[in-house]
C-alpha positions as a Markdown table, in Angstrom:
| # | Residue | x | y | z |
|---|---|---|---|---|
| 1 | Met | 96.7 | 52.7 | -149.6 |
| 2 | Lys | 96.5 | 56.4 | -148.7 |
| 3 | Ser | 100.3 | 56.5 | -147.9 |
| 4 | Lys | 101.1 | 54.9 | -151.2 |
| 5 | Leu | 98.9 | 57.5 | -153.0 |
| 6 | Ala | 100.5 | 60.4 | -151.1 |
| 7 | Glu | 104.0 | 59.0 | -152.0 |
| 8 | Lys | 103.0 | 58.7 | -155.6 |
| 9 | Ile | 101.8 | 62.3 | -155.7 |
| 10 | Arg | 105.0 | 63.6 | -154.1 |
| 11 | Glu | 107.0 | 61.6 | -156.6 |
| 12 | Leu | 105.0 | 63.1 | -159.5 |
| 13 | Ala | 105.5 | 66.7 | -158.1 |
| 14 | Thr | 109.2 | 66.1 | -158.2 |
| 15 | Ile | 109.3 | 64.7 | -161.7 |
| 16 | Cys | 107.0 | 67.4 | -163.1 |
| 17 | Asn | 109.5 | 70.1 | -162.3 |
| 18 | Asp | 106.9 | 73.0 | -161.8 |
| 19 | Asp | 105.0 | 71.9 | -164.9 |
| 20 | Asp | 101.5 | 72.3 | -163.4 |
| 21 | Glu | 99.6 | 71.2 | -166.5 |
| 22 | Phe | 101.6 | 68.0 | -166.7 |
| 23 | Leu | 101.0 | 67.3 | -163.0 |
| 24 | Phe | 97.3 | 67.9 | -163.3 |
| 25 | Ser | 97.2 | 65.6 | -166.2 |
| 26 | Lys | 98.9 | 62.8 | -164.3 |
| 27 | Leu | 96.7 | 63.4 | -161.2 |
| 28 | Glu | 93.6 | 63.2 | -163.4 |
| 29 | Gln | 94.7 | 59.8 | -164.8 |
| 30 | Ile | 95.4 | 58.5 | -161.3 |
| 31 | Ile | 91.9 | 59.6 | -160.1 |
| 32 | Glu | 90.2 | 58.0 | -163.1 |
| 33 | Lys | 92.2 | 54.8 | -162.7 |
| 34 | Arg | 91.2 | 54.6 | -159.0 |
| 35 | Lys | 87.6 | 55.2 | -159.9 |
| 36 | Ala | 87.7 | 52.4 | -162.5 |
| 37 | Thr | 89.1 | 49.9 | -159.9 |
| 38 | Glu | 86.6 | 50.8 | -157.1 |
| 39 | Asn | 83.5 | 48.7 | -156.5 |
| 40 | Ile | 81.2 | 50.8 | -158.6 |
| 41 | Pro | 77.7 | 49.5 | -158.6 |
| 42 | Ile | 76.9 | 48.1 | -162.0 |
| 43 | Lys | 73.4 | 49.0 | -163.3 |
| 44 | Thr | 71.8 | 45.8 | -164.7 |
| 45 | Lys | 68.1 | 45.6 | -165.3 |
| 46 | Ser | 65.8 | 43.0 | -166.8 |
| 47 | Ile | 63.9 | 44.2 | -169.9 |
| 48 | His | 60.7 | 43.5 | -168.0 |
| 49 | Ser | 61.6 | 45.9 | -165.1 |
| 50 | Val | 62.5 | 48.6 | -167.7 |
| 51 | Phe | 59.1 | 48.3 | -169.3 |
| 52 | Lys | 57.4 | 48.4 | -165.9 |
| 53 | Asp | 59.3 | 51.6 | -165.0 |
| 54 | Tyr | 58.3 | 53.0 | -168.3 |
| 55 | Leu | 54.6 | 52.6 | -167.4 |
| 56 | Val | 55.0 | 54.2 | -164.0 |
| 57 | Ser | 54.0 | 57.9 | -164.3 |
| 58 | Asp | 56.9 | 59.3 | -162.2 |
| 59 | Gln | 59.4 | 57.3 | -164.2 |
| 60 | Leu | 57.9 | 58.2 | -167.6 |
| 61 | Lys | 59.6 | 61.6 | -168.0 |
| 62 | Gln | 63.1 | 60.2 | -168.1 |
| 63 | Tyr | 62.3 | 58.2 | -171.2 |
| 64 | Gln | 60.2 | 60.8 | -173.1 |
| 65 | Pro | 61.7 | 62.8 | -176.0 |
| 66 | Ile | 62.3 | 66.5 | -175.3 |
| 67 | Lys | 60.5 | 68.7 | -177.8 |
| 68 | Thr | 62.8 | 71.1 | -179.7 |
| 69 | Gly | 60.1 | 73.7 | -180.3 |
| 70 | Trp | 60.8 | 73.4 | -184.0 |
| 71 | Asp | 57.6 | 72.0 | -185.4 |
| 72 | Asn | 59.2 | 70.5 | -188.5 |
| 73 | Ile | 61.8 | 68.5 | -186.6 |
| 74 | Asp | 59.5 | 67.4 | -183.8 |
| 75 | Ala | 57.0 | 66.1 | -186.4 |
| 76 | Ser | 59.7 | 64.1 | -188.1 |
| 77 | Ile | 61.8 | 62.6 | -185.3 |
| 78 | Gly | 59.7 | 63.4 | -182.2 |
| 79 | Gly | 62.4 | 65.6 | -180.6 |
| 80 | Ile | 65.7 | 64.8 | -178.9 |
| 81 | Arg | 66.2 | 62.2 | -176.2 |
| 82 | Pro | 67.8 | 61.9 | -172.8 |
| 83 | Gly | 71.1 | 60.1 | -173.1 |
| 84 | Glu | 71.9 | 61.4 | -176.6 |
| 85 | Phe | 75.0 | 63.2 | -177.7 |
| 86 | Ile | 74.1 | 65.5 | -180.6 |
| 87 | Val | 76.4 | 67.4 | -182.9 |
| 88 | Phe | 75.6 | 70.5 | -185.0 |
| 89 | Gly | 78.4 | 70.9 | -187.6 |
| 90 | Gly | 79.1 | 73.7 | -190.0 |
| 91 | Arg | 81.7 | 75.9 | -191.5 |
| 92 | Pro | 82.4 | 79.3 | -190.0 |
| 93 | Gly | 79.6 | 81.8 | -190.8 |
| 94 | Met | 77.0 | 79.1 | -191.5 |
| 95 | Gly | 75.1 | 79.8 | -188.2 |
| 96 | Lys | 76.0 | 77.0 | -185.8 |
| 97 | Thr | 75.8 | 79.2 | -182.7 |
| 98 | Val | 72.5 | 80.8 | -184.0 |
| 99 | Val | 71.0 | 77.3 | -184.3 |
| 100 | Leu | 72.2 | 76.2 | -180.9 |
| 101 | Ile | 71.0 | 79.4 | -179.1 |
| 102 | Asp | 67.6 | 79.2 | -180.9 |
| 103 | Leu | 67.2 | 75.6 | -179.9 |
| 104 | Ile | 68.3 | 76.2 | -176.3 |
| 105 | Arg | 65.9 | 79.2 | -175.8 |
| 106 | Arg | 62.9 | 77.2 | -177.1 |
| 107 | Ile | 63.7 | 74.2 | -174.9 |
| 108 | Ala | 64.4 | 76.4 | -171.8 |
| 109 | Leu | 60.7 | 77.6 | -171.9 |
| 110 | Arg | 59.8 | 74.0 | -170.8 |
| 111 | Glu | 62.9 | 72.3 | -169.4 |
| 112 | Pro | 65.9 | 73.4 | -167.3 |
| 113 | Val | 68.8 | 74.0 | -169.7 |
| 114 | Leu | 72.5 | 74.7 | -169.3 |
| 115 | Leu | 74.6 | 76.5 | -172.0 |
| 116 | Ile | 78.3 | 76.2 | -171.7 |
| 117 | Ser | 79.6 | 79.0 | -174.0 |
| 118 | Leu | 83.3 | 78.9 | -174.7 |
| 119 | Glu | 83.1 | 81.7 | -177.4 |
| 120 | Leu | 80.3 | 84.2 | -176.4 |
| 121 | Asn | 79.8 | 85.6 | -173.0 |
| 122 | Ala | 76.5 | 85.7 | -171.1 |
| 123 | Ala | 75.7 | 89.3 | -172.1 |
| 124 | Gln | 76.2 | 88.5 | -175.8 |
| 125 | Ile | 73.9 | 85.4 | -175.5 |
| 126 | Ser | 71.3 | 87.5 | -173.7 |
| 127 | Asn | 71.5 | 90.1 | -176.5 |
| 128 | Arg | 71.0 | 87.4 | -179.1 |
| 129 | Ile | 67.9 | 86.0 | -177.3 |
| 130 | Ile | 66.4 | 89.5 | -177.0 |
| 131 | Ser | 67.1 | 90.2 | -180.7 |
| 132 | Asn | 65.4 | 86.9 | -181.6 |
| 133 | Val | 62.3 | 87.5 | -179.4 |
| 134 | Leu | 61.8 | 91.1 | -180.6 |
| 135 | Asp | 63.1 | 90.6 | -184.1 |
| 136 | Tyr | 65.6 | 93.3 | -183.3 |
| 137 | Asp | 68.8 | 94.1 | -185.2 |
| 138 | Ile | 71.6 | 92.4 | -183.3 |
| 139 | Phe | 74.3 | 94.5 | -185.0 |
| 140 | Ile | 73.3 | 97.7 | -183.4 |
| 141 | Lys | 76.2 | 100.3 | -183.2 |
| 142 | Asp | 74.9 | 101.9 | -180.0 |
| 143 | Pro | 74.0 | 99.7 | -177.1 |
| 144 | Glu | 71.9 | 102.6 | -175.8 |
| 145 | Asp | 69.4 | 101.7 | -178.5 |
| 146 | Leu | 68.1 | 98.9 | -176.3 |
| 147 | Arg | 67.0 | 101.4 | -173.8 |
| 148 | Arg | 64.9 | 103.1 | -176.4 |
| 149 | Ile | 62.6 | 100.1 | -176.9 |
| 150 | Asp | 59.1 | 100.9 | -175.8 |
| 151 | Asn | 58.0 | 99.7 | -172.4 |
| 152 | Ala | 55.5 | 97.1 | -173.7 |
| 153 | Lys | 58.3 | 95.3 | -175.5 |
| 154 | Leu | 60.7 | 95.6 | -172.6 |
| 155 | Asn | 58.1 | 94.2 | -170.2 |
| 156 | Phe | 57.4 | 91.3 | -172.7 |
| 157 | Val | 61.1 | 90.4 | -173.1 |
| 158 | Thr | 61.6 | 90.7 | -169.3 |
| 159 | Asp | 58.8 | 88.2 | -168.6 |
| 160 | Tyr | 60.1 | 86.0 | -171.4 |
| 161 | Leu | 63.6 | 85.8 | -169.9 |
| 162 | Glu | 62.1 | 85.2 | -166.4 |
| 163 | Val | 60.1 | 82.2 | -167.7 |
| 164 | Met | 63.2 | 80.7 | -169.3 |
| 165 | Gln | 65.0 | 78.0 | -167.2 |
| 166 | Leu | 68.4 | 78.8 | -168.7 |
| 167 | Ser | 71.8 | 78.9 | -167.0 |
| 168 | Val | 74.8 | 80.2 | -168.9 |
| 169 | Cys | 78.4 | 79.1 | -168.0 |
| 170 | Glu | 81.3 | 81.2 | -169.4 |
| 171 | Thr | 84.1 | 79.1 | -167.7 |
| 172 | Thr | 86.8 | 77.5 | -169.8 |
| 173 | Phe | 87.4 | 74.0 | -168.5 |
| 174 | Asp | 91.0 | 72.8 | -168.6 |
| 175 | Ser | 90.0 | 69.1 | -168.2 |
| 176 | Met | 87.1 | 66.8 | -169.0 |
| 177 | Phe | 87.1 | 65.7 | -165.3 |
| 178 | Ala | 86.3 | 69.3 | -164.3 |
| 179 | Leu | 83.6 | 69.5 | -167.0 |
| 180 | Arg | 82.0 | 66.2 | -165.9 |
| 181 | Ser | 81.9 | 67.3 | -162.2 |
| 182 | Tyr | 80.3 | 70.6 | -163.1 |
| 183 | Cys | 77.6 | 68.9 | -165.3 |
| 184 | Glu | 76.9 | 66.5 | -162.4 |
| 185 | Lys | 76.5 | 69.4 | -160.0 |
| 186 | Met | 74.1 | 71.3 | -162.4 |
| 187 | Val | 72.0 | 68.2 | -163.0 |
| 188 | Ser | 71.8 | 67.5 | -159.3 |
| 189 | Glu | 71.1 | 71.0 | -158.1 |
| 190 | Lys | 69.0 | 72.5 | -161.0 |
| 191 | Gly | 67.5 | 69.4 | -162.6 |
| 192 | Val | 69.1 | 70.3 | -165.9 |
| 193 | Arg | 67.9 | 68.0 | -168.7 |
| 194 | Val | 69.7 | 69.5 | -171.7 |
| 195 | Ile | 73.3 | 70.8 | -171.9 |
| 196 | Gly | 74.6 | 72.8 | -174.9 |
| 197 | Ile | 78.3 | 73.3 | -175.6 |
| 198 | Asp | 79.6 | 75.9 | -178.1 |
| 199 | Tyr | 81.9 | 74.7 | -179.4 |
| 200 | Leu | 83.5 | 71.2 | -179.3 |
| 201 | Gln | 86.9 | 72.2 | -180.7 |
| 202 | Met | 87.4 | 74.7 | -177.9 |
| 203 | Leu | 87.3 | 72.0 | -175.3 |
| 204 | Ser | 90.7 | 70.9 | -174.1 |
| 205 | Thr | 92.1 | 68.1 | -171.9 |
| 206 | Asn | 95.4 | 67.5 | -170.3 |
| 207 | Arg | 95.6 | 64.2 | -172.2 |
| 208 | Tyr | 97.1 | 63.7 | -175.7 |
| 209 | Arg | 98.4 | 67.3 | -175.8 |
| 210 | His | 100.5 | 66.4 | -178.9 |
| 211 | Asn | 97.9 | 64.4 | -180.8 |
| 212 | Arg | 94.7 | 66.4 | -181.6 |
| 213 | Glu | 92.9 | 63.4 | -183.1 |
| 214 | Leu | 93.3 | 61.3 | -180.0 |
| 215 | Glu | 92.3 | 64.3 | -177.8 |
| 216 | Val | 89.1 | 65.0 | -179.8 |
| 217 | Ser | 88.3 | 61.2 | -179.6 |
| 218 | Tyr | 88.7 | 61.3 | -175.8 |
| 219 | Ile | 86.5 | 64.4 | -175.6 |
| 220 | Cys | 83.7 | 62.9 | -177.7 |
| 221 | Arg | 83.7 | 59.6 | -175.7 |
| 222 | Thr | 83.5 | 61.6 | -172.5 |
| 223 | Leu | 80.7 | 63.8 | -173.7 |
| 224 | Lys | 78.7 | 60.7 | -174.8 |
| 225 | Asn | 79.4 | 59.1 | -171.4 |
| 226 | Ile | 78.2 | 62.3 | -169.6 |
| 227 | Ala | 75.0 | 62.3 | -171.6 |
| 228 | Lys | 74.3 | 58.6 | -170.9 |
| 229 | Glu | 75.3 | 58.5 | -167.2 |
| 230 | Leu | 73.4 | 61.7 | -166.3 |
| 231 | Asn | 70.4 | 60.8 | -168.6 |
| 232 | Ile | 70.5 | 64.2 | -170.2 |
| 233 | Cys | 70.7 | 65.3 | -173.8 |
| 234 | Leu | 74.1 | 66.9 | -174.6 |
| 235 | Ile | 74.4 | 69.1 | -177.7 |
| 236 | Ala | 77.7 | 70.4 | -179.1 |
| 237 | Thr | 78.5 | 72.5 | -182.1 |
| 238 | Ser | 81.5 | 71.5 | -184.2 |
| 239 | Gln | 83.7 | 73.0 | -186.9 |
| 240 | Leu | 84.0 | 71.3 | -190.3 |
| 241 | Ser | 87.2 | 70.9 | -192.3 |
| 242 | Arg | 88.1 | 73.1 | -195.2 |
| 243 | Ser | 87.4 | 70.3 | -197.7 |
| 244 | Val | 83.9 | 71.7 | -197.9 |
| 245 | Glu | 85.2 | 74.9 | -199.5 |
| 246 | Thr | 87.3 | 73.1 | -202.1 |
| 247 | Arg | 84.6 | 70.7 | -203.2 |
| 248 | Gly | 82.5 | 71.5 | -206.3 |
| 249 | Gly | 78.8 | 71.5 | -206.5 |
| 250 | Asp | 76.4 | 72.8 | -203.9 |
| 251 | Lys | 79.0 | 72.3 | -201.0 |
| 252 | Arg | 76.5 | 70.5 | -198.8 |
| 253 | Pro | 78.5 | 69.0 | -195.8 |
| 254 | Gln | 79.1 | 65.3 | -195.4 |
| 255 | Leu | 80.0 | 63.2 | -192.3 |
| 256 | Ala | 83.6 | 62.9 | -193.5 |
| 257 | Asp | 83.9 | 66.7 | -193.2 |
| 258 | Leu | 83.7 | 66.6 | -189.4 |
| 259 | Arg | 87.0 | 68.1 | -188.2 |
| 260 | Asp | 89.8 | 66.6 | -186.2 |
| 261 | Ser | 88.4 | 63.1 | -185.6 |
| 262 | Gly | 86.2 | 60.4 | -186.9 |
| 263 | Ser | 85.1 | 59.8 | -183.4 |
| 264 | Ile | 82.7 | 62.7 | -183.7 |
| 265 | Glu | 80.7 | 60.8 | -186.3 |
| 266 | Gln | 81.1 | 57.6 | -184.4 |
| 267 | Asp | 80.1 | 58.7 | -180.9 |
| 268 | Ala | 77.3 | 61.1 | -181.8 |
| 269 | Asp | 73.7 | 59.8 | -181.8 |
| 270 | Lys | 72.6 | 62.5 | -184.2 |
| 271 | Val | 74.6 | 64.7 | -186.5 |
| 272 | Phe | 73.0 | 67.8 | -188.0 |
| 273 | Phe | 74.8 | 70.0 | -190.6 |
| 274 | Val | 74.0 | 73.7 | -190.8 |
| 275 | Tyr | 74.1 | 74.8 | -194.4 |
| 276 | Arg | 73.3 | 78.1 | -196.2 |
| 277 | Ala | 73.6 | 77.9 | -200.0 |
| 278 | Glu | 73.3 | 81.7 | -200.1 |
| 279 | Tyr | 76.6 | 82.0 | -198.3 |
| 280 | Tyr | 78.3 | 80.4 | -201.3 |
| 281 | Gly | 76.6 | 82.6 | -203.9 |
| 282 | Ile | 74.1 | 79.9 | -204.9 |
| 283 | Ser | 70.8 | 81.8 | -205.6 |
| 284 | Thr | 68.5 | 78.8 | -206.2 |
| 285 | Asp | 68.5 | 75.2 | -205.0 |
| 286 | Glu | 68.1 | 72.0 | -207.1 |
| 287 | Asp | 64.3 | 72.6 | -207.2 |
| 288 | Gly | 64.7 | 76.2 | -208.5 |
| 289 | Ile | 63.6 | 77.7 | -205.2 |
| 290 | Ser | 65.3 | 80.9 | -204.1 |
| 291 | Thr | 67.9 | 80.3 | -201.3 |
| 292 | Arg | 67.6 | 83.9 | -200.0 |
| 293 | Gly | 67.2 | 83.8 | -196.3 |
| 294 | Gln | 67.2 | 80.0 | -196.3 |
| 295 | Leu | 69.0 | 77.8 | -193.8 |
| 296 | Asp | 69.1 | 74.0 | -194.1 |
| 297 | Leu | 69.5 | 71.7 | -191.2 |
| 298 | Ile | 70.6 | 68.3 | -192.7 |
| 299 | Leu | 70.2 | 65.4 | -190.3 |
| 300 | Ala | 73.0 | 63.2 | -191.7 |
| 301 | Lys | 73.1 | 60.7 | -188.9 |
| 302 | Asn | 70.3 | 59.5 | -186.6 |
| 303 | Arg | 70.9 | 56.5 | -184.4 |
| 304 | Ser | 67.2 | 56.4 | -183.4 |
| 305 | Gly | 65.4 | 56.9 | -186.7 |
| 306 | Cys | 65.5 | 58.2 | -190.3 |
| 307 | Ile | 67.7 | 61.0 | -191.7 |
| 308 | Asp | 66.1 | 64.0 | -193.1 |
| 309 | Arg | 66.4 | 67.7 | -194.2 |
| 310 | Phe | 64.7 | 70.7 | -192.6 |
| 311 | Leu | 64.3 | 74.2 | -193.9 |
| 312 | Phe | 64.4 | 77.4 | -191.9 |
| 313 | His | 64.0 | 81.0 | -192.7 |
| 314 | Phe | 67.0 | 82.9 | -191.4 |
| 315 | Thr | 66.8 | 86.7 | -190.8 |
| 316 | Ile | 70.3 | 88.1 | -190.8 |
| 317 | Pro | 69.8 | 91.4 | -188.8 |
| 318 | Ser | 68.2 | 89.7 | -185.8 |
| 319 | Leu | 69.7 | 86.3 | -186.4 |
| 320 | Lys | 66.2 | 84.9 | -186.1 |
| 321 | Leu | 65.4 | 81.4 | -187.1 |
| 322 | Glu | 61.9 | 80.1 | -188.0 |
| 323 | Pro | 61.1 | 76.6 | -189.2 |
| 324 | Leu | 59.4 | 76.3 | -192.6 |
| 325 | Lys | 56.8 | 73.8 | -193.6 |
| 326 | Gln | 58.3 | 70.7 | -195.2 |
| 327 | Trp | 57.9 | 70.1 | -198.9 |
| 328 | Asn | 56.2 | 67.0 | -200.3 |
| 329 | Glu | 59.3 | 65.1 | -201.2 |
| 330 | Gln | 61.1 | 64.1 | -198.1 |
| 331 | Phe | 64.9 | 64.4 | -198.2 |
| 332 | Asn | 66.1 | 61.0 | -197.0 |
| 333 | Phe | 69.5 | 59.5 | -197.8 |
| 334 | Glu | 68.1 | 56.0 | -197.0 |
| 335 | Arg | 65.1 | 56.1 | -199.2 |
| 336 | Lys | 66.8 | 54.4 | -202.1 |
| 337 | Lys | 68.0 | 51.6 | -199.9 |
| 338 | Phe | 64.5 | 51.0 | -198.7 |
| 339 | Thr | 63.1 | 51.1 | -202.2 |
| 340 | Thr | 65.7 | 48.5 | -203.2 |
| 341 | Leu | 64.7 | 46.3 | -200.3 |
| 342 | Glu | 61.0 | 46.7 | -201.2 |
| 343 | Ser | 61.5 | 45.6 | -204.8 |
| 344 | Glu | 63.5 | 42.6 | -203.7 |
| 345 | Lys | 61.4 | 41.4 | -200.7 |
| 346 | Asp | 58.0 | 43.0 | -201.3 |
| 347 | Leu | 58.4 | 45.2 | -198.3 |
| 348 | Asp | 56.1 | 48.2 | -197.8 |
| 349 | Ile | 58.3 | 51.3 | -197.0 |
| 350 | Asp | 55.4 | 52.8 | -194.9 |
| 351 | Asp | 55.5 | 49.7 | -192.6 |
| 352 | Ile | 59.1 | 50.5 | -191.6 |
| 353 | Pro | 58.9 | 51.7 | -187.9 |
| 354 | Phe | 61.1 | 54.7 | -188.4 |
């Protein structure tokens, strides 16, 4: 078997004619095909054994939701869950990276977190976290200004960063095989429970180089499999198509606006949209409330519960994000459906488990 594999590799090297990218692509396919045909142990459990594991204290943590640190979201959906693939979508300038970094820094105070940043470097991310914590203007013209912060604040932010269990990776991965291997290593060595990726469209693979839709579909399936197999929560930001800009009305994003592939909507367990009406010159919302400094997180898909809308106060100079108390009327796309069911079958909406 080994001689046949070596012969196949030599044959490929000849055919590829110094095209390293094509050679790596073919080798990756061979490796994945071999893994698929190996005697991989299949995880099969009875539902009773799963429940018994759930009751055992040392097994309980792997099933528990991970608190986001955003009170409004934790109160509504309980947090995020191991095994989930979550997408934060938005147009450029909406604040996708701001939302991801704020979420990551809050979780990292309690859980080991990995942030794979394909756009910002570690120093920029550190600067954003410091700006958030100190409510400090991130758009400083002179980096020396940071040195002029008084010692009490410097000591506080130093202690804050030391408590955070956050690792930042700046590497650009050229294949999903390499990304998966790296995630496995970080989970094994550092006990990482949450991985953030900024952003999805900057991931690449040696497959489907001439068909972006198929490539993004493959990326999304792989990310979902990584989350499930490693029992972690994987969060990725994603660009939206330009159709949002050409649409009339309030320009709130929809699932159909996810860019490049319908697989993002299909494979994600949760889809949040980042929306700022103020960005489009809309000064008040439908309730007549000022949109100044307001950021909406619209939960448009939730495989494990209801969909909802969450308000945040967004401070531009420091890119600071603070959750706001929810209003009385819950924003829920499915409410009308439940109301219809209630009238037809005398159901009580409050009895619905989610």
